[in-house]
N, C-alpha and C positions, 0 to 999 in steps of 0.2 A: 798885444799879440798872444802872449802866453795865456791870458784869461780866456780869450776866444777859443784857443786850441783846447784848453781844459774843458770849457763849456761844451764844445763840439764833441769831445770824447765822452763826456758824461751823457749827453743826449744819445749818442750812438750805443752806449752800454745799457741805457735804461730798458730798452725792449728785451735785451738778453736777460738782465736780472729779473725783470717782470715775468719772463717766461719760466724761469726757475722757480719763482715764488708761486706762480699759478699751478705748477705741477704739484707742489706740496699741498696747496689748497684744494685741489681736485679730489683728494682722497679724504674720506671722513676718518674720524678716530678709530672706528671699528675696522675700516678697510686697512688703515695703517697697521693695526694690530695683527691682521691676517698676514700682511706682508712680512712683518717682523717674525711671526711664528714660522712662516715658510723658510725664511733665511736662517732662523735658529736651528732648524733641523740639520743644516749643513755643519754648523759648529758642533752640535751634539754628536754627529757621526765622527768627527775628528777626535773628540775626547773619548768616545766609546772605543774607537780603534786603538788609541793610545793606551787606554786601560786594559785592552786585550792584547797588548804587546804587538799589535799589527801597525807599526809606526809608518811604514811606507804606504800601506793602504789608506791611512788617514790623510796622507799628502795628496791623494787623488782629488780632494776637495779644495786644494790650493791651485791658484792660477799660475801657469808657467809663462804668461805674457810678459813682455819686456818691461812693462810699467808696474809689475808686481814685485814686492820685496818683503822680506821677513827678517825681523830682528830677534836674535836669541843670544843670550850670554854676552850682550854688548857688541855683537857683530851683525852686519847686514848681509843677508844671503839672497841669492836667486833661488828659485825652486830646486834647480839641479844641485846647487851647493847645499841646500837644506837636506835634500835626499842623501847626499854623500855623508853629511854629518850624522844623520840618523842611522845609516848603514854602519858607520863606525862605532857608534855607541850601543846600538841594539843588542849585540851579543853580551854586553856587560850588565844589562838590566835584568835583575832578578824579580823585583817588585816595582810596580808603578801604579799608583791610584790617584787620579785627579778627582777632586770633589768640588764642584762648583757651588760656592756659597750663595751667590746672588746673580741673577741674570739682569744686567743693565743694558738696554738696547736704545739706540737713538735712530729714529727714522730720518734719513737724509734725503731720500727720494724713493720713488716706487721701485727702483732697482738697486738701491744702496743703503745698507744698514750698518751702523757702527755698534760693536759690542765691547763692553768693559766688564770683565769677569774676575772678581776676586775668588781665589780658590785655595783649597788646602791640597797639599801634595805629600804623598808617602812614596818614598823611592829608596830602593836598595840596589846598589851596584855590587858586582863581584868584588870581594876583598875590602869592602867599605861598610861600616855600620849603616843601618837604616836611618834615613833622614825624614823627618816630618817638619814641614814648614808651610809658608804661605807665599803666594805670588799673585800677580795680577796679569791676566792675559787680555790684550786688546786686539781687536781685529776689525777690518772693514770687509764686509761680505757684499759682493756685487753680482748681479745677474748678468752673465755673459754667455752669449749663444744659448739662451733659454735655460741656463743652469746657474745656480748659486755657486760662486767660487770665492774663496778667501783671497783677496788681492793685496792685503797688508796685514801683518800681525807683529806684535811685540810682547815679549815676556819681561816683566819687572819683578825681580825677587825683592821681598820686603826687607831682608837682611842678608846682603851680599857676602859679608864677612862670614856669617854663620854657614852659608851655603858653600863657600869656598873651603872652609874647614871641614865640613861634613863630607865633601866629595874628594878630599885629598887622602889618598891611601896612607894608612898607618904603616910605617916601616916595621918589618919584623925584627925580632931580636938578633937575627943572623946578619942583618944589613949594617 
């Protein structure tokens, strides 16, 4: 009985999986490249906003939908929570420069692209020496309501101990 149920399930799922595969096959390599370049513009705008200290403006390219989530510093945020954390840290940022080393994009479908971006970061917070380091940003960019939106992102610092030490204020001699 179990074998028949499993076989029936597989037969039912076959058209669904075939439909997904056909969507990928419908686009040529050059068409996929155009889709990737279009989605890439959204990610570029986010990093440009960040480099210009317009942190909240950069979040306009993130989705606020209930299925969207963002991981930063080991915590998972909704868009509203991410905005709150950016509002809190923004006044402390004196210098911020993100420099993307390599654009790695994966075509998932005509409306979904995954990006994995190794980058260098220069950051100076008030009262803390400037930090220069590396991280990897990953994100899923999806077309929703005819606009590309980031629906998932994750930042991974390459050396968490170094980052923690760099952003820990140095006590003054009076403390």
